[in-house]
Structure formats: C-alpha cells, structure tokens
C-alpha positions as CSV (number, residue, x, y, z in Angstrom):
1,M,0.0,0.0,0.0
2,F,1.0,3.6,-0.5
3,T,0.8,6.4,2.0
4,I,-1.4,9.3,0.9
5,G,1.8,11.3,0.0
6,D,3.1,8.4,-2.2
7,F,-0.2,7.8,-3.8
8,A,-0.6,11.6,-4.6
9,R,2.8,11.6,-6.1
10,H,2.1,8.5,-8.3
11,G,-1.3,9.9,-9.3
12,R,0.1,13.4,-10.0
13,V,-2.4,15.1,-7.7
14,S,-2.2,16.8,-4.4
15,A,-2.7,15.1,-1.0
16,R,-5.1,17.8,-0.2
17,M,-7.3,16.8,-3.2
18,L,-7.2,13.2,-2.0
19,R,-8.4,14.2,1.5
20,H,-11.2,16.1,-0.1
21,Y,-12.2,13.2,-2.3
22,D,-12.2,11.0,0.8
23,A,-14.4,13.5,2.7
24,I,-17.1,13.6,0.1
25,G,-16.9,9.8,-0.5
26,L,-15.6,10.1,-4.0
27,L,-12.4,8.1,-3.5
28,R,-12.0,6.3,-0.1
29,P,-8.6,5.0,1.0
30,A,-8.2,1.3,0.9
31,H,-7.3,1.4,4.5
32,T,-7.4,4.1,7.3
33,D,-5.4,3.4,10.4
34,P,-7.9,3.6,13.3
35,Y,-5.4,5.0,15.7
36,S,-3.3,7.5,13.6
37,G,-5.9,8.3,11.0
38,Y,-3.3,7.8,8.3
39,R,-4.7,6.9,4.9
40,Y,-3.3,4.2,2.7
41,Y,-4.1,3.5,-1.0
42,T,-3.4,0.6,-3.4
43,A,-2.1,0.9,-7.0
44,A,-5.4,-0.5,-8.2
45,Q,-7.0,2.7,-7.0
46,L,-5.1,4.7,-9.6
47,A,-7.6,3.6,-12.2
48,Q,-10.4,5.2,-10.2
49,L,-8.3,8.4,-9.6
50,N,-7.6,8.7,-13.3
51,R,-11.4,8.5,-14.1
52,I,-12.1,11.2,-11.5
53,V,-9.5,13.6,-12.8
54,A,-10.4,13.0,-16.4
55,L,-14.1,13.6,-15.8
56,K,-13.3,16.7,-13.7
57,D,-11.0,18.1,-16.5
58,L,-13.8,17.5,-18.9
59,G,-15.8,20.1,-17.0
60,F,-18.0,17.9,-14.8
61,T,-18.7,18.9,-11.2
62,L,-17.6,16.5,-8.5
63,Q,-21.2,15.6,-7.8
64,Q,-21.6,14.8,-11.5
65,V,-18.4,12.8,-11.5
66,Q,-19.7,10.7,-8.5
67,E,-23.0,10.0,-10.3
68,I,-21.1,9.0,-13.5
69,L,-18.8,6.7,-11.6
70,E,-21.7,5.1,-9.8
71,E,-23.0,4.1,-13.2
72,R,-19.6,2.5,-13.9
73,V,-18.6,4.4,-16.9
74,S,-16.4,2.4,-19.4
75,T,-13.2,3.4,-21.0
76,E,-15.0,3.6,-24.3
77,E,-17.6,6.0,-22.8
78,L,-14.9,8.1,-21.3
79,R,-13.2,8.3,-24.8
80,G,-16.5,9.4,-26.3
81,M,-16.9,12.1,-23.6
82,L,-13.3,13.3,-24.2
83,K,-14.0,13.6,-28.0
84,L,-17.2,15.5,-27.4
85,R,-15.5,17.9,-24.9
86,Q,-12.6,18.3,-27.2
87,A,-14.9,19.4,-30.0
88,E,-16.7,21.8,-27.6
89,L,-13.4,23.4,-26.5
90,E,-12.2,23.7,-30.1
91,D,-15.4,25.5,-31.0
92,A,-15.1,27.7,-27.9
93,M,-11.5,28.6,-28.9
94,A,-12.5,29.4,-32.4
95,A,-15.3,31.6,-31.2
96,A,-13.0,33.4,-28.8
97,A,-10.5,34.0,-31.6
98,A,-13.2,35.3,-33.8
99,R,-14.4,37.7,-31.1
100,L,-10.9,39.0,-30.6
101,S,-10.5,39.5,-34.3
102,Q,-13.8,41.4,-34.3
103,V,-12.7,43.6,-31.4
104,E,-9.5,44.4,-33.3
105,A,-11.6,45.3,-36.3
106,R,-13.8,47.6,-34.2
107,L,-10.7,49.2,-32.7
108,R,-9.3,49.9,-36.2
109,S,-12.6,51.6,-37.0
110,I,-12.4,53.7,-33.9
111,E,-8.9,54.7,-34.7
112,S,-9.9,55.8,-38.2
113,E,-12.8,58.0,-37.0
114,G,-12.5,61.5,-38.5
115,H,-10.3,60.3,-41.4
116,M,-11.4,59.7,-44.9
117,P,-10.9,56.2,-46.2
118,T,-7.5,55.3,-47.4
119,Q,-8.8,52.6,-49.7
120,D,-9.9,53.5,-53.1
121,V,-13.7,53.7,-53.5
122,M,-15.2,53.6,-57.0
123,I,-18.7,54.0,-58.4
124,K,-19.3,51.5,-61.2
125,S,-22.1,49.5,-62.7
126,T,-22.2,45.8,-62.3
127,P,-23.7,43.3,-64.8
128,A,-26.5,40.8,-64.2
129,V,-25.2,37.4,-63.0
130,R,-26.6,34.0,-62.4
131,V,-25.6,32.2,-59.2
132,A,-26.1,28.8,-57.7
133,E,-26.8,29.3,-54.1
134,L,-27.8,28.0,-50.7
135,T,-29.5,30.1,-48.1
136,A,-29.9,30.2,-44.3
137,V,-30.9,32.7,-41.6
138,A,-28.4,34.5,-39.3
139,A,-29.4,36.1,-36.1
140,S,-28.1,39.5,-37.2
141,Y,-25.8,41.2,-39.7
142,A,-22.9,41.2,-37.2
143,P,-19.8,39.3,-38.3
144,E,-20.1,36.9,-35.3
145,H,-23.5,35.8,-36.6
146,I,-22.8,35.9,-40.3
147,G,-19.5,33.9,-40.2
148,P,-20.8,30.7,-38.6
149,V,-23.7,30.6,-41.1
150,I,-22.1,31.5,-44.4
151,S,-18.9,29.4,-44.1
152,P,-20.8,26.0,-43.7
153,L,-23.1,27.2,-46.5
154,Y,-20.2,27.6,-48.9
155,D,-18.6,24.3,-47.9
156,E,-21.9,22.5,-48.6
157,L,-22.6,24.5,-51.8
158,F,-19.3,23.5,-53.4
159,R,-19.8,19.9,-52.3
160,R,-23.2,19.8,-54.0
161,L,-22.0,21.5,-57.1
162,K,-19.2,19.1,-57.5
163,A,-21.6,16.1,-57.0
164,A,-23.9,17.6,-59.7
165,G,-21.0,18.1,-62.1
166,V,-21.5,21.9,-62.1
167,T,-18.3,24.0,-62.6
168,P,-18.4,27.6,-61.3
169,T,-17.7,30.2,-64.0
170,G,-16.8,33.1,-61.7
171,P,-16.3,34.2,-58.2
172,G,-18.4,33.5,-55.1
173,I,-21.0,36.2,-54.5
174,A,-22.8,36.6,-51.2
175,Y,-25.8,38.8,-50.7
176,Y,-28.2,39.6,-47.9
177,E,-31.7,40.6,-47.2
178,D,-33.9,41.0,-44.1
179,A,-35.3,37.7,-43.1
180,P,-39.1,37.2,-42.8
181,E,-38.7,36.4,-39.2
182,G,-37.8,40.0,-38.4
183,E,-36.1,40.9,-35.1
184,G,-32.9,41.8,-37.1
185,A,-32.5,38.4,-38.6
186,I,-30.7,38.2,-41.9
187,L,-31.3,35.9,-44.9
188,V,-27.9,34.8,-46.0
189,H,-27.4,33.9,-49.7
190,A,-24.1,32.0,-50.3
191,G,-23.8,32.0,-54.1
192,C,-21.3,31.1,-56.8
193,T,-21.3,32.4,-60.4
194,V,-22.5,29.8,-62.9
195,A,-23.2,29.8,-66.6
196,A,-26.2,31.8,-67.8
197,G,-28.1,28.7,-68.8
198,Q,-27.5,26.8,-65.6
199,E,-30.7,25.4,-64.1
200,P,-31.4,24.6,-60.4
201,G,-30.2,21.2,-59.2
202,P,-31.9,18.9,-56.8
203,D,-29.7,20.2,-53.9
204,F,-29.2,23.9,-54.8
205,E,-31.1,26.9,-56.1
206,V,-30.3,29.3,-58.9
207,A,-30.9,33.0,-58.7
208,D,-30.5,35.8,-61.3
209,L,-29.0,38.8,-59.6
210,P,-30.0,42.0,-61.5
211,A,-27.5,44.5,-62.9
212,V,-26.7,47.4,-60.6
213,E,-26.5,50.7,-62.4
214,R,-24.5,52.5,-59.7
215,A,-22.7,50.7,-56.9
216,A,-20.0,52.2,-54.6
217,T,-17.3,49.6,-54.4
218,I,-14.3,49.0,-52.2
219,V,-11.8,46.2,-51.9
220,H,-11.3,44.5,-48.5
221,R,-8.1,42.5,-47.9
222,G,-8.1,40.0,-45.1
223,P,-10.6,37.7,-43.3
224,M,-14.3,38.5,-43.4
225,D,-14.5,38.6,-39.7
226,A,-12.4,41.8,-39.9
227,I,-14.7,43.4,-42.5
228,V,-16.0,46.2,-40.2
229,P,-13.3,48.9,-40.9
230,T,-13.6,48.5,-44.6
231,A,-17.4,48.5,-44.6
232,Q,-17.5,51.6,-42.4
233,N,-14.9,53.3,-44.6
234,L,-17.3,52.7,-47.5
235,A,-20.2,54.1,-45.5
236,R,-18.2,57.3,-44.7
237,W,-17.3,57.8,-48.3
238,I,-20.9,57.4,-49.4
239,D,-22.1,59.9,-46.7
240,A,-19.4,62.4,-47.5
241,G,-20.2,62.3,-51.2
242,G,-23.9,62.9,-50.5
243,H,-24.9,59.5,-51.9
244,S,-27.7,57.2,-50.6
245,S,-27.2,53.5,-50.4
246,V,-30.0,51.0,-51.1
247,G,-29.9,47.7,-49.3
248,Y,-27.1,45.5,-48.2
249,A,-23.7,45.3,-50.0
250,R,-22.9,42.3,-52.1
251,E,-19.6,40.5,-51.3
252,I,-17.6,39.4,-54.3
253,Y,-14.9,36.9,-53.3
254,L,-12.1,37.6,-55.8
255,E,-9.3,35.6,-54.1
256,C,-9.9,33.0,-51.4
257,P,-6.6,31.1,-50.7
258,P,-6.4,28.8,-47.6
259,D,-4.8,31.7,-45.6
260,K,-7.8,33.9,-44.9
261,D,-5.4,36.8,-44.2
262,K,-4.8,36.9,-48.0
263,W,-8.4,37.0,-49.0
264,V,-9.5,39.7,-51.4
265,T,-13.1,40.7,-51.4
266,E,-14.9,43.5,-53.2
267,L,-17.9,45.1,-51.5
268,Q,-20.5,46.5,-53.9
269,E,-23.1,48.7,-52.2
270,P,-25.9,49.8,-54.5
271,L,-26.7,53.5,-54.6
272,A,-29.9,55.3,-55.2
C-alpha cells in the first residue's frame, strides 16, 4: 500500500485533493489506520483516480463525477466524452479567436474616425449574373453571426455543385436581405457564379442577380470577420459624397486562398 503522499505523487495530484475526495466519498482510502488516521491506498485505485481527474477536467462537477462513476462508466464511454468535450473546447477557442478579431476590427474603425478612407472607392455599374446558391438565416448582420452561417453554406454548396458536375464560371457572390422572421434576422445567400443557362439542381437553387446601375465599391483585404473597418470606410465615403445607399452590399470573393489573411473581397453597395 501507499501512504497518501506516495499515492498523490504517483497519481500526479495533491494530497489535499485526495483528502477532499475522501471527505465527500468520491475516493475512499483502501485502509485508514484507526489509531493514527493515516490513509493508505493501493495501486489499483489509480484507475479510479484517473477517471475522476479525467471527468473533472472535462468540465463535470464532483457531484456529476460521482454520479457517472456510480454508473460504472467504461473506457469507451470516457473516450466518447473526451472527444465531445474536445470538440466543444475547439469550438469555444475558435469563437473566442473570432471575437478577438472582431474587437480588433472595431478598434481599427475607432482609430480611423475623423479620417477619410485610405482605400480606393469607385462608383461603377455591375452586370447581371446567375448564381447557384444555398440560403440560411443568421441572427443578425454582425460578423459573429454571419460567419458561422455562411462558411458552412459555402462548404456545402461547393460539395453539392461538384456532386452535380457543375463548374463555377466566376467568383463567389454573397448577398443579404432582411429575413421574414424580423427581429434583425438576416437571410444569407451564399452564391457562386455559374453559366447563364444553368438550371437549379436537386440540392441547390439558382438566382439571377440583376445588374446594378450605380454601386459604390471598395476592396477588402483579409478575413471577413475583420470586415467592419472596410465596410465603415465605404459608409463614410458614401455619406461624405452625398450619396444614398440602397440595401445590403454584395460581397464578391475575388481571391480565397487557404490563408484567410490573404483573401481579397470586393464590397458592392448599390446607390440610389
């Protein structure tokens, strides 16, 4: 048998933690000396300790850990819990990184207040175009709501186009409109340019986007979750020139390499 200190050392935990586990009945010593009160553990109890620590690190409370252990969770079940928790943590990390990126974008917008846009803004006409598309609803027009909706839409759209043997003829084009649900919800259209005669497939829709006679355009370089400074620069330019915008800007994805920092996207905001 091991003393509590030796067992703590082999289990890579603290003796204080083991005393707490004993007090709440989560991991009792194999033997407690009735005279000295010294606790003794066996090597076989390391398996139970490992389960407790693993479940605790997965985010379960000690009460939940006790309930799970009483149901005699198997190694396979623990592995499944680990994979689920790993996916949850990865999603949380990605969301946190996206939020930090959006804060940085807002900060850049704050720093540019009072200055005219440094990017070139042009007014031009855009031709009519046919797009194959998938749609979904986002909670709002904020980048943190648009990004998690539009990225899976494009992944699925390209998969379906490939399965249908449809080859895009031009860049991706995303456009937006107010969703029927109201409450600020946005209908997201994730589209890709296709041939003029392309018909809808069983798994995707086809839409004809009309020509825009006058659109204020600006090029954004970098990830779309950092779009705010560019979009607000465009808004300042439109306002300073006495123009009036009509509806949401289209996003034309000109270059989309794996490194999103190298993306090149044109915003096309229709003018009255």
